[in-house]
C-alpha positions, 0 to 999 in steps of 0.5 A: 141358804136353801131351805127345803122345810124338812119334816114340814108339819110332821110330814102330814101336809104337803110342802107349800113350796112344792118340791123346790127349796127356797132361799132364806137368810141363814144366820140368826137375826136375833143374835147378829142383827147388824149382819142381817141388816147389812145383808138386807141393805146390800140386796136393796143397793144392788137393785136401785139407789138407797135414797130417792130424790128427796134424800129419804130411803126408797129401799128397806132400811133399819128403822133408825135410818129413816128420815125424820125419826125422833132423835135418840129413837128409831121411831117417827113422830107419828109412831109415838102415841102416848095415852094417859089415863087417870082412874079414881074410884070410891066404894061404900058397902053395908054388910048384914047377917042373921038367922031366919029359923034354921037358915043363916043369912048373910050378904052385902049391898054396895055402891061404887063410883068410878071416873076415868079421864083419858088423854091421847096424843097422836098424829094424822100422818099422810104418806110420803110417796115418790110417784112417777113424774109425768115424763116417766109415765110417758115412757112405756116400753114396747109391748108393755102397759103403763103402770096403774098409777101412770094410767090415771089421768094427769089431774089425778096423778098431780093430786096424788103427788100433792096429797102424799107429801108426808105431812104430819099433823099433831092431834090431842083427844080427851075423854071422861067416863063416869059410872055409878055401879051398885051391887047386891049379894045374898047367901042363905046357908041351910042345914045339911050343907045346902046353900043358895046365892043370889047376886045382882050388879052393874060393872064396867070393863075398860077397853084395851089401852091399845085400842084407844091410841090416837093415830091416823097413818094414812095410805094411798093405794095406786095399784090396780086393786086400790083404784076404782072409777079412776080414783086411788084410795087408801085403807087404814086401821086406826085407834079410837081415843073416845072408846067407852068401857063396856057396861054390864048388868049382871044377875047370878043365882046358884044352888050348892050342896056340900054333901061331904068335906071333900064333895060338892054338887053345884048349879049356877045360872047367869044373865048379862046384858051388855051395852057399849060393846066394843066392835068395829066400824068401817067407813070410807072417809075423805081426807084433804091435804095440800089442796087434794082430797082422796077417800080412805077406807077406815076401820076403827073400834067403836061402841055399838048402839045395840045391846048384847046378851049372855045367859046360861048355866053351869053344873059342877061336881067334885068328890074324893072317894075316901069311903073306898078301901085303901089305896083306892080312897085317894081317887077323886073327880072334878067335873063341870059343864057350862052352857052359854047362849050369847048374842053379839052386835052388828058392826058398821061396814060398807054398803053392798054397792061399795067397790071393795065389797063388790070386788070381795075385798071387804066382807059384809057378814052380819056379826049380830048372828054370831056369838060374842067374842071368846064364848063357846056355847058348850064347855066341859072339863073332866079331871081324874085325881089321885092324892094318897100319901106321897103320890099326886096324880092328875089327868084332865080333859078340857073341851069347848065348842067353836067360838068367835075368835075375832069379828075382823080378820087381819087380811082380805076380806077381813071376815069374822074368824071362828076357832073350831071345837077343840079339846086337850088332855093334860096329865101330871104325876108327882112324888113327894120325896120329903117335905122339902122336895118333890119330883114329877113329870107333866104332859101337855096336849097328850092327844096332839090336838090340832087347832083349826080356825075358819072364816065365816063367808056369809049371813048363812054362817057358811064357813071354810078353813082358815088356818091349822096349828099343830101345837105338839105334845110337851113333856116336862120333868120337874124337881121342886125343892125349898131350902 
């Protein structure tokens, strides 16, 4: 069917297809996958034979119809990467409390021992590519140029056929990680609702399990953009079963004043020093198979050998104004502001003379100039609250300055991506009918905020727009009841 994308982005953005409609499959693929699959197979069959000379599919086919899938599953052996982790920990703690004059002192001293054993099974899998034969390469229609693969020397073409034979080599990686993690916490409570807190600790944060998978699904790019100096190369992103947890040394201190049963003013400061921070490593590595060797650009998660630091403070205030005359005594405010100064770590990347860097396909931005991932320098939240009798209302605005979304984009040139400053206004209004029933309405993103991301271009941190997301306003009518 033809789709003209009516009301694209509410009419606020020109159509990416211009004034023309585009052909799209019209049925719901989630409801009737078989019909969609049969349609896609028929399109491929009109173009060329479904299977190549080796008997395996050369067109699109459903996963389960591929050659060499594991019996009873739609997956190839190299697509199954089991990771087994065993975590053990022991913790001892000593608590103390007592009076020092008018102050009430309490706290604890603790020590945790943690050990993790990881075993990741996987494969080093070479591609299975049906390259053109030398006889086919010799046939060049008049007025046309040979394909990039056929333009390679006969020796390189022969090596590519040897290398991309679909070989799969099983591998197993094992790692052990052991840590002693001390902690200390102190609270001093003073008369008048004033109290002080101090904390010091060492902690570890394990990596996402998906980053530790053991797999090398290699590729070989024989298109023009994959050939340099007469040699094709590959590009692959892999896991790292030896990826270590990120260690952190933490110092926290706060002053808290509880001036009323429904009011407080707080100030907290913090400092963190991080080691073994997970980042990306990009390198061009040689891989040999069947007597042939080609370079592959490999990007893998790794632990930085440099330290990252986070420091900052937070101010918080909350109070219900119950001293006001009725019905205003139900109003309240909850507000806080935090300042976070973070310093990231560099990621290992290619040299400036690498052909992919020279061609603009791989960035060399120094990520140590950027903040740590996910941390905004400025964060502010303000909520106006009303709680009185059967009425419960809330209007909250949350805002944060720009922050690093990822150090590596998923598309060329794999640059760092920032999420630009954004804020959102939400609200709710509820009425309690009786102790067992409450009705109300909730509104999310009332200002219809658009989320924007940007790409970091260079070490001067010049940015350009990457993507825009219109999230829409959302209204929900709610009925809560208990029986």
